Short mmCIF file of the C-alpha atoms (twelve columns), coordinates in Angstrom:
data_MODEL
# 
_entry.id   MODEL 
# 
loop_
_atom_site.group_PDB 
_atom_site.id 
_atom_site.type_symbol 
_atom_site.label_atom_id 
_atom_site.label_alt_id 
_atom_site.label_comp_id 
_atom_site.label_asym_id 
_atom_site.label_seq_id 
_atom_site.Cartn_x 
_atom_site.Cartn_y 
_atom_site.Cartn_z 
_atom_site.pdbx_PDB_model_num 
ATOM 1   C CA . MET A 1   0.843   36.569  5.372   1 
ATOM 2   C CA . SER A 2   2.719   37.354  2.185   1 
ATOM 3   C CA . LYS A 3   6.448   37.447  1.666   1 
ATOM 4   C CA . VAL A 4   9.233   35.854  -0.330  1 
ATOM 5   C CA . THR A 5   11.167  33.419  1.856   1 
ATOM 6   C CA . ASN A 6   13.289  30.271  1.643   1 
ATOM 7   C CA . ASN A 7   13.883  27.078  3.622   1 
ATOM 8   C CA . GLU A 8   16.811  28.544  5.524   1 
ATOM 9   C CA . GLU A 9   14.619  31.332  6.884   1 
ATOM 10  C CA . GLN A 10  12.073  28.699  7.955   1 
ATOM 11  C CA . GLU A 11  14.576  26.782  10.116  1 
ATOM 12  C CA . PRO A 12  13.964  25.060  12.428  1 
ATOM 13  C CA . LEU A 13  11.274  23.286  10.410  1 
ATOM 14  C CA . ASN A 14  8.236   25.538  10.433  1 
ATOM 15  C CA . CYS A 15  4.928   25.606  8.569   1 
ATOM 16  C CA . LEU A 16  6.398   26.224  5.090   1 
ATOM 17  C CA . ARG A 17  8.860   24.145  3.084   1 
ATOM 18  C CA . GLN A 18  10.014  23.969  -0.555  1 
ATOM 19  C CA . ILE A 19  10.776  20.413  -1.691  1 
ATOM 20  C CA . SER A 20  12.293  18.865  -4.795  1 
ATOM 21  C CA . GLY A 21  10.739  15.694  -6.245  1 
ATOM 22  C CA . VAL A 22  8.954   14.047  -9.163  1 
ATOM 23  C CA . ASP A 23  5.284   13.592  -10.063 1 
ATOM 24  C CA . GLU A 24  3.537   10.401  -11.204 1 
ATOM 25  C CA . ASN A 25  4.774   11.008  -14.756 1 
ATOM 26  C CA . ASN A 26  8.347   11.050  -13.413 1 
ATOM 27  C CA . LYS A 27  8.705   14.745  -14.264 1 
ATOM 28  C CA . TYR A 28  10.825  16.939  -12.002 1 
ATOM 29  C CA . ILE A 29  8.824   19.243  -9.753  1 
ATOM 30  C CA . LEU A 30  9.282   21.835  -7.047  1 
ATOM 31  C CA . ALA A 31  6.592   21.848  -4.378  1 
ATOM 32  C CA . VAL A 32  5.914   24.235  -1.531  1 
ATOM 33  C CA . VAL A 33  4.082   22.541  1.343   1 
ATOM 34  C CA . VAL A 34  2.063   24.789  3.669   1 
ATOM 35  C CA . LYS A 35  0.518   23.821  7.024   1 
ATOM 36  C CA . ARG A 36  -2.195  25.807  8.773   1 
ATOM 37  C CA . THR A 37  -3.807  25.044  12.160  1 
ATOM 38  C CA . TYR A 38  -7.279  26.237  13.172  1 
ATOM 39  C CA . ASN A 39  -9.503  26.288  16.241  1 
ATOM 40  C CA . ILE A 40  -12.869 24.595  15.771  1 
ATOM 41  C CA . GLU A 41  -15.433 26.945  17.322  1 
ATOM 42  C CA . LYS A 42  -18.681 25.903  19.038  1 
ATOM 43  C CA . ASN A 43  -20.687 26.701  15.902  1 
ATOM 44  C CA . GLY A 44  -18.401 24.526  13.732  1 
ATOM 45  C CA . SER A 45  -16.572 27.396  12.054  1 
ATOM 46  C CA . CYS A 46  -12.772 27.484  12.050  1 
ATOM 47  C CA . THR A 47  -10.548 30.353  13.146  1 
ATOM 48  C CA . LEU A 48  -6.780  30.591  12.847  1 
ATOM 49  C CA . CYS A 49  -4.841  29.312  15.879  1 
ATOM 50  C CA . SER A 50  -2.452  31.701  17.572  1 
ATOM 51  C CA . ASP A 51  0.009   28.805  18.000  1 
ATOM 52  C CA . GLN A 52  0.768   27.105  14.691  1 
ATOM 53  C CA . ILE A 53  1.955   23.472  14.629  1 
ATOM 54  C CA . PRO A 54  5.106   22.885  12.503  1 
ATOM 55  C CA . LEU A 55  5.194   20.476  9.580   1 
ATOM 56  C CA . SER A 56  5.953   16.881  10.569  1 
ATOM 57  C CA . PRO A 57  9.130   15.731  8.768   1 
ATOM 58  C CA . GLU A 58  8.577   12.021  9.471   1 
ATOM 59  C CA . GLN A 59  6.121   9.397   10.612  1 
ATOM 60  C CA . VAL A 60  5.908   9.136   14.399  1 
ATOM 61  C CA . GLY A 61  4.376   6.188   16.252  1 
ATOM 62  C CA . TYR A 62  2.341   6.291   19.435  1 
ATOM 63  C CA . ALA A 63  4.325   5.708   22.610  1 
ATOM 64  C CA . HIS A 64  2.263   2.640   23.580  1 
ATOM 65  C CA . ASN A 65  2.595   0.973   20.152  1 
ATOM 66  C CA . ASN A 66  4.863   2.328   17.424  1 
ATOM 67  C CA . GLN A 67  3.011   0.322   14.756  1 
ATOM 68  C CA . LEU A 68  0.275   2.930   15.127  1 
ATOM 69  C CA . LEU A 69  1.029   6.320   13.599  1 
ATOM 70  C CA . GLU A 70  0.386   9.345   15.777  1 
ATOM 71  C CA . SER A 71  1.550   11.619  12.960  1 
ATOM 72  C CA . GLU A 72  2.283   11.149  9.261   1 
ATOM 73  C CA . CYS A 73  5.107   12.677  7.255   1 
ATOM 74  C CA . GLU A 74  3.832   15.952  5.784   1 
ATOM 75  C CA . LEU A 75  6.729   16.551  3.403   1 
ATOM 76  C CA . PHE A 76  5.572   14.462  0.440   1 
ATOM 77  C CA . PRO A 77  5.981   16.795  -2.555  1 
ATOM 78  C CA . TYR A 78  3.225   14.991  -4.479  1 
ATOM 79  C CA . LYS A 79  0.112   13.122  -3.335  1 
ATOM 80  C CA . LYS A 80  -2.567  11.703  -5.634  1 
ATOM 81  C CA . TYR A 81  -5.435  12.127  -3.169  1 
ATOM 82  C CA . ALA A 82  -6.343  14.233  -0.151  1 
ATOM 83  C CA . ASP A 83  -6.278  12.437  3.204   1 
ATOM 84  C CA . LEU A 84  -8.956  12.920  5.864   1 
ATOM 85  C CA . VAL A 85  -7.997  11.719  9.347   1 
ATOM 86  C CA . VAL A 86  -10.128 12.041  12.483  1 
ATOM 87  C CA . LYS A 87  -8.104  11.628  15.655  1 
ATOM 88  C CA . GLY A 88  -10.842 11.278  18.230  1 
ATOM 89  C CA . ARG A 89  -13.223 8.859   19.899  1 
ATOM 90  C CA . ALA A 90  -16.487 7.145   19.070  1 
ATOM 91  C CA . ARG A 91  -18.982 8.285   21.706  1 
ATOM 92  C CA . ASN A 92  -21.944 6.275   22.932  1 
ATOM 93  C CA . TYR A 93  -24.731 8.861   23.003  1 
ATOM 94  C CA . SER A 94  -27.348 6.082   22.742  1 
ATOM 95  C CA . GLY A 95  -26.140 4.155   25.786  1 
ATOM 96  C CA . THR A 96  -26.438 0.846   23.894  1 
ATOM 97  C CA . ASP A 97  -23.980 -2.032  23.501  1 
ATOM 98  C CA . LYS A 98  -23.588 -1.233  19.777  1 
ATOM 99  C CA . PHE A 99  -23.880 2.022   17.852  1 
ATOM 100 C CA . ILE A 100 -22.710 3.692   14.654  1 
ATOM 101 C CA . SER A 101 -20.122 6.446   14.475  1 
ATOM 102 C CA . GLU A 102 -20.055 8.205   11.132  1 
ATOM 103 C CA . ILE A 103 -17.952 10.684  9.182   1 
ATOM 104 C CA . ILE A 104 -19.771 12.428  6.324   1 
ATOM 105 C CA . ALA A 105 -17.622 14.441  3.918   1 
ATOM 106 C CA . GLY A 106 -17.381 15.148  0.209   1 
ATOM 107 C CA . GLY A 107 -20.647 13.336  -0.541  1 
ATOM 108 C CA . ARG A 108 -19.361 10.196  1.157   1 
ATOM 109 C CA . SER A 109 -20.365 8.412   4.348   1 
ATOM 110 C CA . PHE A 110 -17.829 6.427   6.357   1 
ATOM 111 C CA . LYS A 111 -19.552 4.374   9.041   1 
ATOM 112 C CA . MET A 112 -17.971 2.382   11.835  1 
ATOM 113 C CA . LEU A 113 -19.860 -0.186  13.903  1 
ATOM 114 C CA . VAL A 114 -18.804 0.475   17.493  1 
ATOM 115 C CA . SER A 115 -19.281 -1.926  20.384  1 
ATOM 116 C CA . GLY A 116 -18.063 -2.427  23.916  1 
ATOM 117 C CA . ASN A 117 -15.605 -5.073  25.013  1 
ATOM 118 C CA . GLN A 118 -16.418 -8.660  24.057  1 
ATOM 119 C CA . ARG A 119 -14.550 -11.967 23.887  1 
ATOM 120 C CA . PRO A 120 -14.977 -15.298 22.102  1 
ATOM 121 C CA . TYR A 121 -15.184 -18.590 24.015  1 
ATOM 122 C CA . LEU A 122 -15.788 -22.283 23.369  1 
ATOM 123 C CA . ASP A 123 -19.010 -23.748 24.755  1 
ATOM 124 C CA . ASN A 124 -19.362 -27.270 26.157  1 
ATOM 125 C CA . PHE A 125 -19.733 -28.649 22.633  1 
ATOM 126 C CA . GLY A 126 -16.590 -26.958 21.353  1 
ATOM 127 C CA . LYS A 127 -18.503 -24.342 19.359  1 
ATOM 128 C CA . ILE A 128 -17.357 -20.723 19.225  1 
ATOM 129 C CA . LYS A 129 -19.641 -18.287 21.010  1 
ATOM 130 C CA . PHE A 130 -19.286 -14.634 21.989  1 
ATOM 131 C CA . THR A 131 -19.771 -13.174 25.453  1 
ATOM 132 C CA . GLU A 132 -22.273 -10.420 26.143  1 
ATOM 133 C CA . ILE A 133 -21.055 -6.970  25.131  1 
ATOM 134 C CA . ASP A 134 -19.967 -4.594  27.855  1 
ATOM 135 C CA . ILE A 135 -21.413 -1.131  27.379  1 
ATOM 136 C CA . VAL A 136 -18.714 1.533   27.053  1 
ATOM 137 C CA . ASP A 137 -18.904 5.312   26.892  1 
ATOM 138 C CA . GLU A 138 -16.226 5.840   24.249  1 
ATOM 139 C CA . VAL A 139 -13.724 4.064   21.986  1 
ATOM 140 C CA . PRO A 140 -10.611 5.661   20.411  1 
ATOM 141 C CA . LEU A 141 -10.779 5.708   16.615  1 
ATOM 142 C CA . ARG A 142 -7.349  4.039   16.329  1 
ATOM 143 C CA . PHE A 143 -6.445  0.823   14.555  1 
ATOM 144 C CA . ASP A 144 -5.621  -1.055  17.780  1 
ATOM 145 C CA . TYR A 145 -9.390  -1.092  18.425  1 
ATOM 146 C CA . ALA A 146 -10.206 -2.294  14.885  1 
ATOM 147 C CA . TYR A 147 -10.204 -5.828  13.476  1 
ATOM 148 C CA . GLY A 148 -6.745  -7.315  13.015  1 
ATOM 149 C CA . GLY A 149 -3.771  -8.310  15.097  1 
ATOM 150 C CA . ALA A 150 -1.788  -11.545 15.257  1 
ATOM 151 C CA . ASP A 151 -2.491  -15.154 16.149  1 
ATOM 152 C CA . LYS A 152 0.070   -15.416 18.939  1 
ATOM 153 C CA . GLU A 153 -0.644  -19.098 19.553  1 
ATOM 154 C CA . ALA A 154 0.017   -20.034 15.928  1 
ATOM 155 C CA . GLU A 155 3.202   -17.938 15.971  1 
ATOM 156 C CA . LYS A 156 4.635   -20.151 18.701  1 
ATOM 157 C CA . LYS A 157 5.310   -22.747 15.980  1 
ATOM 158 C CA . ILE A 158 7.683   -20.390 14.156  1 
ATOM 159 C CA . GLU A 159 11.310  -21.213 14.859  1 
ATOM 160 C CA . ILE A 160 13.442  -18.302 16.011  1 
ATOM 161 C CA . PRO A 161 17.258  -18.564 16.167  1 
ATOM 162 C CA . PRO A 162 18.612  -19.287 19.673  1 
ATOM 163 C CA . ALA A 163 19.401  -16.277 21.836  1 
ATOM 164 C CA . GLU A 164 23.171  -16.779 21.511  1 
ATOM 165 C CA . TYR A 165 22.865  -16.093 17.763  1 
ATOM 166 C CA . LEU A 166 20.969  -12.854 18.337  1 
ATOM 167 C CA . THR A 167 23.422  -10.988 20.554  1 
ATOM 168 C CA . ALA A 168 24.099  -8.412  17.825  1 
ATOM 169 C CA . THR A 169 20.397  -7.942  17.043  1 
ATOM 170 C CA . ASP A 170 18.613  -4.847  18.279  1 
ATOM 171 C CA . PRO A 171 16.228  -6.144  20.990  1 
ATOM 172 C CA . SER A 172 13.551  -3.706  19.804  1 
ATOM 173 C CA . ILE A 173 13.331  -5.499  16.442  1 
ATOM 174 C CA . ASP A 174 10.282  -7.742  16.137  1 
ATOM 175 C CA . LEU A 175 11.618  -10.984 14.652  1 
ATOM 176 C CA . LEU A 176 8.079   -12.090 13.796  1 
ATOM 177 C CA . ASN A 177 7.250   -8.893  11.943  1 
ATOM 178 C CA . THR A 178 6.645   -10.765 8.671   1 
ATOM 179 C CA . SER A 179 4.795   -13.675 10.280  1 
ATOM 180 C CA . ILE A 180 2.077   -15.241 8.120   1 
ATOM 181 C CA . TYR A 181 -0.089  -15.273 11.236  1 
ATOM 182 C CA . ARG A 182 -0.427  -11.486 11.320  1 
ATOM 183 C CA . TYR A 183 -3.178  -9.613  9.532   1 
ATOM 184 C CA . PRO A 184 -1.506  -7.674  6.694   1 
ATOM 185 C CA . ARG A 185 -4.201  -4.995  6.681   1 
ATOM 186 C CA . ASN A 186 -3.792  -4.240  10.389  1 
ATOM 187 C CA . PRO A 187 -1.367  -6.293  12.501  1 
ATOM 188 C CA . ALA A 188 -2.028  -3.968  15.458  1 
ATOM 189 C CA . GLY A 189 -5.727  -4.802  15.852  1 
ATOM 190 C CA . LYS A 190 -7.924  -7.302  17.695  1 
ATOM 191 C CA . GLY A 191 -9.630  -10.599 16.910  1 
ATOM 192 C CA . TYR A 192 -7.371  -12.205 14.279  1 
ATOM 193 C CA . ILE A 193 -7.255  -16.003 14.750  1 
ATOM 194 C CA . VAL A 194 -5.775  -18.145 11.985  1 
ATOM 195 C CA . GLU A 195 -5.912  -21.585 13.638  1 
ATOM 196 C CA . LEU A 196 -8.634  -22.729 15.992  1 
ATOM 197 C CA . SER A 197 -7.284  -23.614 19.423  1 
ATOM 198 C CA . GLY A 198 -8.555  -23.268 22.936  1 
ATOM 199 C CA . GLU A 199 -5.696  -20.972 23.900  1 
ATOM 200 C CA . ALA A 200 -6.153  -18.713 20.873  1 
ATOM 201 C CA . ILE A 201 -9.859  -18.352 21.624  1 
ATOM 202 C CA . HIS A 202 -9.244  -17.804 25.329  1 
ATOM 203 C CA . ASN A 203 -6.676  -15.031 24.732  1 
ATOM 204 C CA . ALA A 204 -8.564  -13.219 21.973  1 
ATOM 205 C CA . GLU A 205 -10.462 -9.959  22.261  1 
ATOM 206 C CA . LEU A 206 -13.020 -8.887  19.681  1 
ATOM 207 C CA . PRO A 207 -12.626 -5.540  17.900  1 
ATOM 208 C CA . ASN A 208 -14.488 -2.475  19.117  1 
ATOM 209 C CA . LEU A 209 -14.534 -0.859  15.654  1 
ATOM 210 C CA . GLN A 210 -15.838 -2.862  12.693  1 
ATOM 211 C CA . ASP A 211 -17.227 -2.736  9.174   1 
ATOM 212 C CA . PRO A 212 -21.017 -2.496  9.695   1 
ATOM 213 C CA . ASP A 213 -21.600 -4.668  6.617   1 
ATOM 214 C CA . HIS A 214 -19.053 -7.377  7.452   1 
ATOM 215 C CA . PRO A 215 -18.508 -7.752  11.203  1 
ATOM 216 C CA . ILE A 216 -16.738 -10.626 12.930  1 
ATOM 217 C CA . THR A 217 -19.088 -13.492 13.855  1 
ATOM 218 C CA . PRO A 218 -18.554 -16.954 15.396  1 
ATOM 219 C CA . SER A 219 -18.819 -18.420 11.895  1 
ATOM 220 C CA . ASN A 220 -16.140 -16.229 10.248  1 
ATOM 221 C CA . ILE A 221 -13.641 -15.498 13.022  1 
ATOM 222 C CA . ILE A 222 -11.264 -18.351 12.108  1 
ATOM 223 C CA . VAL A 223 -9.102  -17.462 9.100   1 
ATOM 224 C CA . GLY A 224 -7.987  -21.054 8.361   1 
ATOM 225 C CA . ASN A 225 -5.424  -20.919 5.564   1 
ATOM 226 C CA . PRO A 226 -3.095  -17.943 6.244   1 
ATOM 227 C CA . LYS A 227 -3.633  -16.783 2.639   1 
ATOM 228 C CA . ASN A 228 -7.345  -16.409 3.378   1 
ATOM 229 C CA . TRP A 229 -6.656  -13.060 5.067   1 
ATOM 230 C CA . VAL A 230 -7.706  -11.405 1.812   1 
ATOM 231 C CA . ASN A 231 -11.317 -12.481 2.456   1 
ATOM 232 C CA . MET A 232 -11.490 -11.375 6.071   1 
ATOM 233 C CA . PRO A 233 -13.340 -8.217  7.201   1 
ATOM 234 C CA . LEU A 234 -11.631 -4.893  6.613   1 
ATOM 235 C CA . PRO A 235 -10.319 -2.872  9.557   1 
ATOM 236 C CA . TYR A 236 -12.320 0.285   10.176  1 
ATOM 237 C CA . ALA A 237 -10.698 3.218   11.990  1 
ATOM 238 C CA . ALA A 238 -10.106 6.896   11.255  1 
ATOM 239 C CA . ASP A 239 -6.423  7.359   12.192  1 
ATOM 240 C CA . TRP A 240 -3.314  7.067   9.985   1 
ATOM 241 C CA . VAL A 241 -2.487  3.778   8.204   1 
ATOM 242 C CA . ASN A 242 1.038   2.427   8.640   1 
ATOM 243 C CA . PRO A 243 2.946   2.379   5.300   1 
ATOM 244 C CA . VAL A 244 3.886   -1.305  5.711   1 
ATOM 245 C CA . TRP A 245 0.238   -2.398  5.967   1 
ATOM 246 C CA . PHE A 246 -1.843  -3.626  3.057   1 
ATOM 247 C CA . PRO A 247 -2.951  -2.140  0.693   1 
ATOM 248 C CA . ARG A 248 -0.650  0.848   1.250   1 
ATOM 249 C CA . MET A 249 2.481   -1.288  1.049   1 
ATOM 250 C CA . ALA A 250 1.284   -2.741  -2.276  1 
ATOM 251 C CA . TYR A 251 1.729   0.670   -3.911  1 
ATOM 252 C CA . LEU A 252 5.492   0.305   -3.553  1 
ATOM 253 C CA . GLY A 253 5.320   -2.213  -6.405  1 
ATOM 254 C CA . LEU A 254 7.847   -4.532  -4.772  1 
ATOM 255 C CA . LEU A 255 5.565   -7.431  -3.795  1 
ATOM 256 C CA . ASP A 256 4.208   -10.321 -5.823  1 
ATOM 257 C CA . PHE A 257 0.476   -10.944 -5.343  1 
ATOM 258 C CA . SER A 258 0.062   -13.342 -8.250  1 
ATOM 259 C CA . ASP A 259 -1.148  -16.153 -5.950  1 
ATOM 260 C CA . TYR A 260 -4.142  -14.126 -4.764  1 
ATOM 261 C CA . GLN A 261 -7.550  -13.413 -6.279  1 
ATOM 262 C CA . PHE A 262 -8.385  -9.819  -5.400  1 
ATOM 263 C CA . GLY A 263 -11.202 -9.035  -7.827  1 
ATOM 264 C CA . LYS A 264 -14.101 -9.432  -5.389  1 
ATOM 265 C CA . LEU A 265 -12.533 -7.669  -2.419  1 
ATOM 266 C CA . LYS A 266 -14.325 -4.718  -0.887  1 
ATOM 267 C CA . GLU A 267 -11.322 -2.501  -1.620  1 
ATOM 268 C CA . PHE A 268 -12.101 -2.983  -5.333  1 
ATOM 269 C CA . LEU A 269 -15.891 -2.963  -5.050  1 
ATOM 270 C CA . GLN A 270 -15.726 0.407   -3.284  1 
ATOM 271 C CA . ASN A 271 -13.107 1.769   -5.713  1 
ATOM 272 C CA . TRP A 272 -10.801 2.242   -2.743  1 
ATOM 273 C CA . VAL A 273 -7.658  0.912   -4.461  1 
ATOM 274 C CA . GLU A 274 -5.998  1.394   -7.823  1 
ATOM 275 C CA . GLU A 275 -6.873  -1.241  -10.423 1 
ATOM 276 C CA . ASP A 276 -3.272  -2.116  -11.230 1 
ATOM 277 C CA . VAL A 277 -1.943  -2.223  -7.668  1 
ATOM 278 C CA . PHE A 278 -1.507  -6.017  -7.670  1 
ATOM 279 C CA . GLU A 279 0.057   -6.377  -11.102 1 
ATOM 280 C CA . ASN A 280 3.513   -7.918  -10.991 1 
ATOM 281 C CA . LYS A 281 5.647   -5.199  -12.611 1 
ATOM 282 C CA . PRO A 282 9.405   -5.050  -13.190 1 
ATOM 283 C CA . LEU A 283 11.412  -3.850  -10.202 1 
ATOM 284 C CA . GLY A 284 11.406  -0.073  -10.070 1 
ATOM 285 C CA . GLN A 285 8.358   0.340   -12.334 1 
ATOM 286 C CA . GLY A 286 5.563   -0.599  -9.959  1 
ATOM 287 C CA . PHE A 287 5.594   2.389   -7.601  1 
ATOM 288 C CA . ASN A 288 2.239   4.153   -7.296  1 
ATOM 289 C CA . PHE A 289 2.094   7.595   -5.678  1 
ATOM 290 C CA . ARG A 290 -0.974  6.568   -3.710  1 
ATOM 291 C CA . PHE A 291 1.557   5.064   -1.301  1 
ATOM 292 C CA . CYS A 292 1.998   8.640   -0.038  1 
ATOM 293 C CA . ASN A 293 -1.639  8.751   1.094   1 
ATOM 294 C CA . GLY A 294 -1.991  7.543   4.671   1 
ATOM 295 C CA . ALA A 295 -5.669  7.931   5.562   1 
ATOM 296 C CA . HIS A 296 -8.010  4.928   5.653   1 
ATOM 297 C CA . TYR A 297 -8.730  4.159   1.999   1 
ATOM 298 C CA . GLY A 298 -12.397 5.036   2.650   1 
ATOM 299 C CA . LEU A 299 -11.291 8.532   3.691   1 
ATOM 300 C CA . GLN A 300 -9.126  9.464   0.709   1 
ATOM 301 C CA . PHE A 301 -10.659 12.014  -1.659  1 
ATOM 302 C CA . GLU A 302 -10.027 12.849  -5.270  1 
ATOM 303 C CA . ARG A 303 -9.079  16.482  -5.792  1 
ATOM 304 C CA . ARG A 304 -12.424 17.368  -7.402  1 
ATOM 305 C CA . SER A 305 -14.388 16.099  -4.370  1 
ATOM 306 C CA . ILE A 306 -12.574 17.841  -1.495  1 
ATOM 307 C CA . PRO A 307 -15.223 18.370  1.217   1 
ATOM 308 C CA . ALA A 308 -16.391 21.867  2.145   1 
ATOM 309 C CA . ASP A 309 -17.564 20.595  5.504   1 
ATOM 310 C CA . ILE A 310 -17.266 17.488  7.654   1 
ATOM 311 C CA . LYS A 311 -20.111 16.070  9.729   1 
ATOM 312 C CA . LEU A 312 -19.234 13.946  12.753  1 
ATOM 313 C CA . ILE A 313 -21.895 11.671  14.206  1 
ATOM 314 C CA . SER A 314 -21.294 10.124  17.639  1 
ATOM 315 C CA . ILE A 315 -17.701 11.393  17.653  1 
ATOM 316 C CA . HIS A 316 -17.736 14.970  18.970  1 
ATOM 317 C CA . PRO A 317 -17.335 15.252  22.773  1 
ATOM 318 C CA . VAL A 318 -20.343 17.541  23.363  1 
ATOM 319 C CA . ALA A 319 -22.728 17.026  20.432  1 
ATOM 320 C CA . ARG A 320 -23.979 13.822  18.838  1 
ATOM 321 C CA . ASP A 321 -24.152 15.544  15.429  1 
ATOM 322 C CA . PHE A 322 -21.516 18.193  14.762  1 
ATOM 323 C CA . LEU A 323 -20.805 19.970  11.468  1 
ATOM 324 C CA . ILE A 324 -17.329 21.419  10.885  1 
ATOM 325 C CA . LYS A 325 -17.138 24.086  8.189   1 
ATOM 326 C CA . LEU A 326 -13.702 24.067  6.594   1 
ATOM 327 C CA . PRO A 327 -11.925 27.423  6.250   1 
ATOM 328 C CA . GLN A 328 -12.711 29.199  3.004   1 
ATOM 329 C CA . GLU A 329 -9.207  30.601  2.592   1 
ATOM 330 C CA . THR A 330 -6.853  29.015  0.077   1 
ATOM 331 C CA . PRO A 331 -3.219  30.079  -0.106  1 
ATOM 332 C CA . ARG A 332 -1.550  31.419  -3.213  1 
ATOM 333 C CA . ILE A 333 1.750   29.580  -3.592  1 
ATOM 334 C CA . TRP A 334 4.739   30.377  -5.779  1 
ATOM 335 C CA . VAL A 335 7.734   28.074  -6.232  1 
ATOM 336 C CA . ASP A 336 11.164  29.091  -7.483  1 
ATOM 337 C CA . GLY A 337 10.887  29.592  -11.243 1 
ATOM 338 C CA . ARG A 338 14.681  30.071  -11.523 1 
ATOM 339 C CA . ASN A 339 16.472  33.029  -13.114 1 
ATOM 340 C CA . GLY A 340 15.093  35.344  -10.445 1 
ATOM 341 C CA . LYS A 341 11.454  34.545  -11.159 1 
ATOM 342 C CA . LEU A 342 8.680   32.954  -9.088  1 
ATOM 343 C CA . LEU A 343 6.222   30.501  -10.651 1 
ATOM 344 C CA . GLU A 344 2.646   30.589  -9.351  1 
ATOM 345 C CA . THR A 345 1.001   27.197  -8.750  1 
ATOM 346 C CA . ASN A 346 -2.483  25.780  -8.358  1 
ATOM 347 C CA . PRO A 347 -2.562  24.702  -4.670  1 
ATOM 348 C CA . VAL A 348 -4.289  21.483  -3.604  1 
ATOM 349 C CA . ILE A 349 -5.067  20.063  -0.173  1 
ATOM 350 C CA . ASN A 350 -2.827  17.161  0.847   1 
ATOM 351 C CA . SER A 351 -4.409  16.381  4.201   1 
ATOM 352 C CA . ILE A 352 -7.185  17.333  6.605   1 
ATOM 353 C CA . VAL A 353 -6.730  16.281  10.226  1 
ATOM 354 C CA . VAL A 354 -9.622  16.752  12.649  1 
ATOM 355 C CA . GLU A 355 -9.046  16.512  16.409  1 
ATOM 356 C CA . PRO A 356 -12.486 17.089  17.946  1 
ATOM 357 C CA . ASP A 357 -11.343 16.560  21.544  1 
ATOM 358 C CA . GLU A 358 -8.795  19.350  21.070  1 
ATOM 359 C CA . ASN A 359 -11.176 21.528  18.995  1 
ATOM 360 C CA . ARG A 360 -8.452  21.591  16.362  1 
ATOM 361 C CA . LEU A 361 -8.309  21.235  12.588  1 
ATOM 362 C CA . THR A 362 -5.128  21.122  10.501  1 
ATOM 363 C CA . LEU A 363 -4.833  21.584  6.745   1 
ATOM 364 C CA . VAL A 364 -1.764  20.887  4.616   1 
ATOM 365 C CA . TRP A 365 -1.626  22.313  1.092   1 
ATOM 366 C CA . SER A 366 0.853   21.739  -1.702  1 
ATOM 367 C CA . GLY A 367 1.651   24.025  -4.617  1 
ATOM 368 C CA . ILE A 368 3.508   22.250  -7.412  1 
ATOM 369 C CA . GLY A 369 5.469   23.680  -10.332 1 
ATOM 370 C CA . LYS A 370 7.709   22.257  -13.031 1 
ATOM 371 C CA . ALA A 371 11.412  22.039  -12.264 1 
ATOM 372 C CA . LEU A 372 14.438  21.852  -14.536 1 
ATOM 373 C CA . ARG A 373 16.149  19.155  -12.480 1 
ATOM 374 C CA . PRO A 374 16.271  17.730  -8.933  1 
ATOM 375 C CA . TYR A 375 17.717  20.089  -6.319  1 
ATOM 376 C CA . LEU A 376 19.872  19.205  -3.344  1 
ATOM 377 C CA . GLU A 377 19.116  20.273  0.217   1 
ATOM 378 C CA . HIS A 378 21.805  22.969  0.302   1 
ATOM 379 C CA . GLU A 379 20.368  24.450  -2.911  1 
ATOM 380 C CA . LEU A 380 16.803  24.393  -1.608  1 
ATOM 381 C CA . LYS A 381 17.855  26.275  1.515   1 
ATOM 382 C CA . ILE A 382 18.381  29.485  -0.454  1 
ATOM 383 C CA . MET A 383 15.878  29.017  -3.324  1 
ATOM 384 C CA . PRO A 384 13.047  31.556  -2.978  1 
ATOM 385 C CA . PHE A 385 9.338   30.811  -2.759  1 
ATOM 386 C CA . LYS A 386 6.260   32.740  -1.709  1 
ATOM 387 C CA . VAL A 387 3.014   31.988  0.158   1 
ATOM 388 C CA . GLU A 388 0.147   34.415  0.445   1 
ATOM 389 C CA . PHE A 389 -3.094  34.131  2.456   1 
# 
């Protein structure tokens, strides 16, 4: 593929798009975003799909829970890191009640402790115990199976305006969305109990996906002070992270975290978050472009460490260990250089999405060039650009 085109020729939204924006130095840029979909063959190699999937212009939630992102916006003109997302299932090849599913890429290992269904309960002495674990064959790698959620019993204490005052309110709006009894890292998960009560214990389910080094136990399951969420186990999953969850939301620079002590958190110890993300900056000066990255922070890669292959352990539907070899092709991308010229860029990968159950891999690249000024949508429609494979 090689031709000069423009956004108007790519309507309706296709696999190519030129976008106007700024970089992290607040310099004007033009970016061409390119999406390419591949079949994952039985030997792990990737071949180009005959049916290409268009770019996603917005974040789309799953039908069963719109807090969970089924797809991320792919039209960010600038991203600091490359996202790796695996939309699949942990598979119990060992037949045990617990096992490890692992993603190995770019010299990094991302392990998830996977277990069957389990619940907490209070014994005759009022002590928290856990039931035996049910053995399961597979667990989706989504955040609703990871640690998190909301303490629904504690939320019953929150006063909500009477129904007659809410007649003009959209019934789909969650009035408790900012409740202090929801886990900021993953309010869609399982196992989050702030206050010990018989009802909270009785209604709780334990997560199926956990941090192998810091799982939920009877001794740490109760959060206590709502602000203690910062010390609770991290959610582990391989799907997209909602932009209003922590730490992604912190990159907006609009929140004040001065009351918290973050220095010893695993996010910092693993170098998974930016050092200045919690600094209280003046309004409008705290935005960090890492907000645009939506993979689990353990699956975001610096540009110099983009993986050449991805190994899935206890995730692929037919093989316990499966190595995916990323396509070797890299597009050449030119943006509009103005005055009838095209400006060649140095393309980078924005995202890698692996769907092992569908034998599908999707790559999104971005080629970025300097721009004279921001451009409006009607201007971008006719501004030329070029992509060559």
